[in-house]
C-alpha positions in Angstrom: 121.5 124.7 100.4 121.3 122.1 97.2 122.3 119.3 99.7 119.6 119.6 102.0 116.7 119.9 99.2 118.2 116.7 97.3 118.3 115.0 100.4 114.5 116.4 101.3 113.2 115.8 97.8 114.7 112.0 98.6 112.9 111.7 101.4 109.9 112.8 99.9 110.1 110.8 96.9 110.9 107.6 99.1 107.6 108.5 101.3 105.7 108.5 98.8 107.0 105.3 97.2 107.5 107.7 94.0 110.0 105.3 91.7 110.8 107.7 88.8 111.6 110.7 91.0 113.9 108.6 93.0 116.0 107.4 90.0 116.1 110.9 88.8 118.1 112.3 92.6 120.7 109.4 91.7 123.9 109.4 90.3 124.6 107.7 87.0 126.5 105.4 89.2 123.8 104.3 91.8 121.0 103.6 89.0 123.1 101.4 87.4 123.7 99.6 90.8 120.5 99.1 91.6 118.8 98.1 87.9 119.9 94.5 88.2 119.4 91.8 85.5 116.4 93.0 83.6 114.8 95.3 85.9 114.7 98.9 85.3 116.1 101.1 88.0 112.5 102.1 89.1 111.5 98.5 89.0 114.7 97.8 91.5 113.8 101.6 93.4 109.9 100.1 93.8 110.8 96.4 95.2 113.4 98.2 98.4 111.9 99.1 101.8 113.6 102.7 101.3 109.7 104.3 102.4 111.2 102.9 106.2 114.4 104.2 106.1 112.7 107.4 105.2 111.7 108.4 108.1 109.6 111.2 109.3 111.3 113.1 106.0 113.2 115.7 107.8 116.8 116.0 107.5 119.6 115.7 110.3 123.2 116.8 110.5 124.7 117.3 107.2 128.3 117.1 106.3 129.8 118.5 103.4 133.5 117.8 102.1 134.3 118.9 98.8 132.1 117.2 96.3 130.5 114.4 98.8 128.0 114.9 100.9 126.9 112.8 104.1 123.3 113.4 105.8 121.7 112.1 108.6 118.0 111.6 108.9 115.9 110.0 111.7 116.5 106.6 110.4 118.9 106.8 107.2 122.1 107.5 106.3 122.1 109.4 102.6 125.9 109.8 100.6 125.6 112.4 97.7 128.1 113.8 95.3 128.1 117.0 93.3 128.0 116.3 89.6 127.8 118.7 86.9 124.2 119.1 87.2 124.0 119.5 90.9 123.9 117.1 93.9 122.1 113.0 93.3 121.9 110.2 95.8 124.5 108.0 96.2 123.8 106.0 99.0 121.0 105.4 100.8 119.2 102.7 103.5 122.8 102.9 104.8 123.5 101.4 108.2 126.9 102.0 109.9 128.7 98.9 111.1 131.2 99.5 113.3 135.0 100.0 112.1 133.9 98.8 108.3 132.0 100.6 105.6 128.5 101.9 105.8 125.8 99.0 104.4 123.2 100.7 101.5 120.6 99.4 100.3 121.2 101.5 97.3 125.0 102.6 96.6 127.4 103.8 93.3 
């Protein structure tokens, strides 16, 4: 399944600290939101602690709603969106906050 494959690639890149791969897996909106000021996406993603949120790199529960998906991992929740060229990560490093939306380190 494409959602699981994309999430697995994201987690492997996060654990390896592979900022270029992480940026390639982001939706355009998420890549743009993470690149702030003069930093490129690669520089900004490299400054985040995504390796810690990748946990052991295993994908848990996957829920898909049309062109959006939520993937729970051991230490993170990822949000993905389906674009013309496939599934991309639109939110990562996300933690739940009671009755409010998730708080994500990367979000599109």
